[in-house]
C-alpha positions as CSV (number, residue, x, y, z in Angstrom):
1,X,-9.1,-39.8,22.8
2,X,-6.5,-37.3,21.1
3,X,-3.1,-38.6,21.2
4,X,-0.2,-35.9,21.9
5,X,0.6,-34.8,18.4
6,X,-3.3,-34.3,17.8
7,X,-3.5,-32.3,21.2
8,X,-0.7,-30.0,20.4
9,X,-1.9,-29.2,17.2
10,X,-5.4,-28.6,18.3
11,X,-3.5,-26.4,21.1
12,X,-1.8,-24.3,18.5
13,X,-4.9,-23.8,16.4
14,X,-6.6,-22.6,19.2
15,X,-3.9,-20.2,20.4
16,X,-3.7,-18.9,16.7
17,X,-7.4,-18.3,16.5
18,X,-7.5,-16.5,20.0
19,X,-4.6,-14.1,18.8
20,X,-6.6,-13.6,15.3
21,X,-9.5,-12.7,17.6
22,X,-7.8,-10.2,19.8
23,X,-6.1,-8.7,16.7
24,X,-9.5,-8.1,14.9
25,X,-10.9,-5.2,14.3
26,X,-14.6,-4.8,15.8
27,X,-15.5,-2.6,12.7
28,X,-14.1,-4.8,9.9
29,X,-14.8,-8.1,11.3
30,X,-11.3,-9.4,11.1
31,X,-7.6,-7.8,11.3
32,X,-6.5,-5.2,8.9
33,X,-3.2,-4.4,7.4
34,X,-2.5,-0.9,6.4
35,X,0.4,-1.3,3.9
36,X,1.1,2.3,3.6
37,X,1.3,4.1,6.9
38,X,4.1,6.8,6.8
39,X,5.7,7.1,10.4
40,X,4.6,9.9,12.3
41,X,6.4,12.1,15.1
42,X,5.7,10.3,18.5
43,X,5.5,6.9,19.4
44,X,1.8,6.8,19.6
45,X,0.8,8.7,16.9
46,X,0.5,6.0,14.3
47,X,-1.5,3.7,17.0
48,X,-4.0,6.8,17.5
49,X,-4.7,7.0,13.9
50,X,-4.7,3.0,13.6
51,X,-7.2,2.6,16.4
52,X,-9.7,5.2,15.3
53,X,-10.1,3.7,11.9
54,X,-10.0,0.0,13.0
55,X,-6.7,-0.6,11.3
56,X,-5.0,-3.8,13.7
57,X,-1.5,-3.8,11.7
58,X,0.6,-1.6,9.6
59,X,3.5,-1.3,7.4
60,X,5.4,2.0,8.5
61,X,7.1,3.8,5.4
62,X,10.3,5.6,6.6
63,X,13.6,6.6,5.3
64,X,16.5,4.3,5.8
65,X,17.9,6.3,8.9
66,X,14.5,5.8,10.8
67,X,15.3,2.1,12.1
68,X,15.6,3.4,15.7
69,X,12.6,4.9,15.6
70,X,10.7,2.1,14.2
71,X,12.2,-0.4,16.7
72,X,11.1,2.0,19.5
73,X,7.2,1.8,18.2
74,X,7.8,-2.0,17.6
75,X,8.8,-2.5,21.1
76,X,6.0,-0.4,22.7
77,X,3.4,-1.8,20.4
78,X,4.6,-5.3,19.9
79,X,3.5,-7.6,16.7
80,X,1.6,-4.4,15.1
81,X,4.2,-2.8,12.9
82,X,6.9,-3.8,10.3
83,X,8.6,-1.4,7.8
84,X,9.7,-0.5,4.6
85,X,12.5,1.9,4.0
86,X,13.3,4.5,1.3
87,X,16.3,6.7,0.4
88,X,17.2,9.5,-2.1
89,X,17.5,7.2,-4.9
90,X,18.9,9.8,-7.1
91,X,22.2,9.4,-4.7
92,X,25.0,6.6,-5.4
93,X,24.9,5.6,-1.9
94,X,21.1,4.7,-2.2
95,X,21.5,1.0,-2.9
96,X,24.0,0.6,0.1
97,X,21.5,2.4,2.6
98,X,18.4,0.4,1.3
99,X,20.6,-2.9,1.9
100,X,21.4,-2.1,5.1
101,X,17.9,-1.1,6.2
102,X,16.6,-4.6,4.9
103,X,19.2,-6.3,6.9
104,X,18.1,-4.4,10.0
105,X,14.6,-5.3,9.7
106,X,12.9,-3.7,6.5
107,X,10.5,-6.1,4.7
108,X,10.1,-3.7,1.6
109,X,11.4,-0.6,-0.3
110,X,9.1,2.4,-0.5
111,X,7.5,4.7,-0.7
112,X,9.8,5.3,-3.6
113,X,8.6,8.8,-4.9
114,X,11.3,10.8,-6.7
115,X,11.6,13.2,-9.6
116,X,12.6,10.5,-12.3
117,X,11.5,8.7,-15.2
118,X,9.5,5.1,-14.2
119,X,12.0,3.5,-16.8
120,X,15.0,5.7,-15.7
121,X,18.4,4.3,-14.6
122,X,17.6,5.4,-11.0
123,X,14.5,3.3,-10.6
124,X,16.0,0.6,-12.6
125,X,18.6,0.2,-10.1
126,X,15.9,-0.2,-7.6
127,X,14.1,-2.4,-9.4
128,X,17.0,-4.6,-9.6
129,X,17.8,-4.1,-6.0
130,X,14.4,-5.1,-4.9
131,X,14.7,-8.3,-6.4
132,X,18.3,-9.0,-5.3
133,X,17.1,-8.3,-1.9
134,X,13.9,-10.2,-2.5
135,X,11.7,-7.5,-0.9
136,X,8.9,-5.7,-2.9
137,X,9.2,-2.3,-4.1
138,X,6.1,0.4,-3.7
139,X,6.5,3.0,-6.3
140,X,4.4,6.3,-6.6
141,X,3.4,7.2,-10.3
142,X,2.3,10.6,-10.9
143,X,2.0,12.7,-14.2
144,X,0.1,15.8,-13.2
145,X,1.2,18.1,-10.1
146,X,-1.0,19.2,-7.8
147,X,0.0,22.5,-7.3
148,X,2.6,24.8,-9.1
149,X,6.2,23.8,-8.8
150,X,5.3,20.3,-7.3
151,X,6.6,18.6,-10.8
152,X,5.9,14.7,-11.4
153,X,7.0,11.6,-10.1
154,X,8.2,8.1,-11.4
155,X,6.8,9.8,-14.9
156,X,6.0,7.5,-17.8
157,X,3.9,5.1,-16.6
158,X,2.2,4.2,-19.9
159,X,5.7,2.5,-20.8
160,X,5.9,0.8,-17.6
161,X,4.9,-2.6,-19.0
162,X,8.8,-2.9,-20.3
163,X,9.7,-2.7,-16.5
164,X,7.5,-5.7,-15.5
165,X,9.2,-7.6,-18.4
166,X,12.6,-6.4,-17.8
167,X,12.6,-7.5,-13.8
168,X,10.1,-10.6,-13.8
169,X,11.7,-11.2,-10.4
170,X,10.8,-7.9,-8.8
171,X,7.7,-7.7,-6.9
172,X,6.1,-4.2,-8.0
173,X,3.3,-2.3,-6.0
174,X,1.9,0.3,-7.7
175,X,0.7,3.4,-6.1
176,X,-0.9,7.0,-6.8
177,X,-2.5,9.2,-9.4
178,X,-0.8,7.5,-12.7
179,X,-1.2,4.2,-11.5
180,X,-5.0,4.4,-10.6
181,X,-6.2,7.1,-13.2
182,X,-5.0,4.6,-16.0
183,X,-7.6,2.1,-14.6
184,X,-9.5,3.9,-17.5
185,X,-8.5,3.5,-20.8
186,X,-9.5,6.9,-22.0
187,X,-7.0,8.6,-19.5
188,X,-4.4,11.0,-21.2
189,X,-2.6,12.9,-18.2
190,X,-5.1,15.6,-18.2
191,X,-6.0,15.3,-14.4
192,X,-4.4,14.2,-11.2
193,X,-7.9,12.6,-10.4
194,X,-10.5,12.2,-13.1
195,X,-13.9,11.6,-12.4
196,X,-16.7,10.0,-14.3
197,X,-17.7,6.4,-15.7
198,X,-14.6,4.2,-16.4
199,X,-13.7,3.0,-20.0
200,X,-12.7,-0.7,-19.6
201,X,-9.3,-1.8,-21.1
202,X,-7.0,0.6,-19.1
203,X,-3.2,0.3,-18.7
204,X,-3.6,-0.7,-15.0
205,X,-6.2,-3.2,-15.2
206,X,-4.4,-5.0,-18.1
207,X,-1.1,-5.0,-16.3
208,X,-2.7,-6.3,-12.9
209,X,-4.0,-9.2,-15.1
210,X,-1.1,-9.8,-17.2
211,X,1.6,-9.6,-14.8
212,X,2.0,-11.9,-11.9
213,X,4.6,-9.3,-10.4
214,X,2.4,-6.5,-10.2
215,X,0.2,-5.9,-7.3
216,X,-1.8,-2.4,-6.6
217,X,-1.8,-0.2,-3.5
218,X,-5.6,1.1,-3.0
219,X,-4.2,3.8,-0.7
220,X,-4.7,7.5,-0.6
221,X,-7.0,9.7,-2.4
222,X,-6.0,8.2,-5.7
223,X,-6.9,4.6,-4.8
224,X,-10.2,5.9,-3.1
225,X,-11.1,8.2,-6.6
226,X,-10.9,4.9,-8.6
227,X,-13.2,2.8,-6.6
228,X,-15.6,5.9,-6.2
229,X,-16.1,6.8,-9.8
230,X,-17.9,3.9,-11.3
231,X,-19.8,1.3,-8.8
232,X,-20.2,-1.3,-11.6
233,X,-16.9,-1.1,-12.6
234,X,-15.6,-1.3,-9.1
235,X,-17.0,-4.4,-8.1
236,X,-15.7,-6.0,-11.4
237,X,-12.3,-4.8,-10.9
238,X,-12.2,-5.8,-7.1
239,X,-13.6,-9.4,-8.1
240,X,-11.1,-9.7,-11.0
241,X,-8.1,-8.7,-9.1
242,X,-9.0,-9.7,-5.4
243,X,-5.6,-11.6,-5.3
244,X,-3.4,-8.7,-6.7
245,X,-4.7,-5.7,-4.6
246,X,-3.9,-4.5,-0.7
247,X,-5.4,-1.9,1.4
248,X,-3.5,0.9,2.3
249,X,-4.3,4.2,3.7
250,X,-1.6,6.9,3.1
251,X,-4.0,8.9,5.6
252,X,-2.5,12.3,7.1
253,X,-5.6,12.5,9.4
254,X,-5.0,12.4,13.3
255,X,-7.3,10.6,14.7
256,X,-8.9,7.8,12.4
257,X,-12.1,9.7,11.9
258,X,-10.7,13.0,9.8
259,X,-9.6,15.1,12.3
260,X,-6.6,17.3,11.7
261,X,-5.0,17.7,8.3
262,X,-6.3,15.2,5.6
263,X,-4.6,14.4,2.6
264,X,-1.6,16.6,3.5
265,X,-3.6,19.6,2.4
266,X,-3.4,18.5,-1.5
267,X,-5.8,20.7,-2.9
268,X,-6.6,18.1,-5.8
269,X,-7.8,16.0,-3.0
270,X,-10.2,18.3,-1.6
271,X,-13.2,15.6,-1.8
272,X,-11.6,14.0,1.4
273,X,-11.6,16.6,3.4
274,X,-12.3,16.2,6.9
275,X,-12.4,12.4,6.3
276,X,-10.2,9.9,6.9
277,X,-8.8,7.8,4.1
278,X,-8.5,4.7,5.7
279,X,-12.0,4.5,6.9
280,X,-13.5,5.7,3.4
281,X,-11.7,3.1,1.4
282,X,-12.4,0.3,3.9
283,X,-15.8,1.1,3.6
284,X,-15.9,1.0,-0.2
285,X,-14.2,-2.6,-0.1
286,X,-16.6,-3.7,2.3
287,X,-19.7,-2.4,0.1
288,X,-18.3,-3.7,-3.2
289,X,-16.7,-7.2,-2.2
290,X,-17.6,-10.8,-0.5
291,X,-16.3,-11.4,2.9
292,X,-13.7,-13.6,1.5
293,X,-12.1,-11.1,-1.0
294,X,-12.6,-8.5,1.5
295,X,-10.2,-10.3,3.8
296,X,-8.0,-10.7,1.0
297,X,-7.4,-7.5,0.3
298,X,-7.2,-6.3,3.8
299,X,-5.2,-9.1,5.1
300,X,-4.0,-12.0,3.5
301,X,-2.7,-10.7,0.3
302,X,-0.4,-8.4,2.2
303,X,0.8,-11.2,4.0
304,X,2.0,-13.1,1.0
305,X,3.5,-10.2,-0.7
306,X,5.6,-9.0,2.4
307,X,6.4,-12.5,3.4
308,X,4.9,-11.8,6.9
309,X,3.6,-13.6,10.1
310,X,2.2,-11.8,12.9
């Protein structure tokens, strides 16, 4: 016969299990947290995409001024959304705005995407702020423009190791073209999304292994491209860094099946036109991992990085 404490513990465990089952995606066998979902117009648009591709929860990336919009979607869809905040880091008030956003409920900084150097003063201030606020910072690294006039973002990724050393208390989440292209040791900033076999010993692979404060966001064409290039390398990469990688979509399709605009009309990402990036990347992860590793990358790692409980 159970005593009162054992009965209550069993009851709590049962409720937690039921909640998890209710939140589980029937397509992917468990809950799926998308850490890279940009806030869309209208309260229902994010949920429409998520339900279409089998994502159960999301980190909404939004400007610091969007707290009321975030609160509205959180109220309509309880326990499905958290948010990370961004601001123009080239302006002096950026730190104040982001600090206010975190006090107002933001659980991270990002996506931080500006025409600055990865080791420049603007981003250094953000790295220090993230440590001070004890939240992760998600940075977009891009060395090759997608179209004329776009420019580059957080340039100088090959020098980024110095930042990991300089800010050991900062949780960095790497994202985008340069971060994932540098998984191959022969990458020389010649293409946004290189193709073909991966040469082992790339900077990104090394940094993920050497630094406890660096994580990888698998979102967008950049993450998907890295996972698609070399199946044998992908299998090894995912096994080796299963505790450091997190699923994200950064998908702009409307319905979770590729409808509408995909990859924000990025001409360099034409390979995913008409497809849902979230669905494509989840399928790759499922194909190349065991169940435990898949669960880590689609759920457990993000909970740990963002200190979340749903």
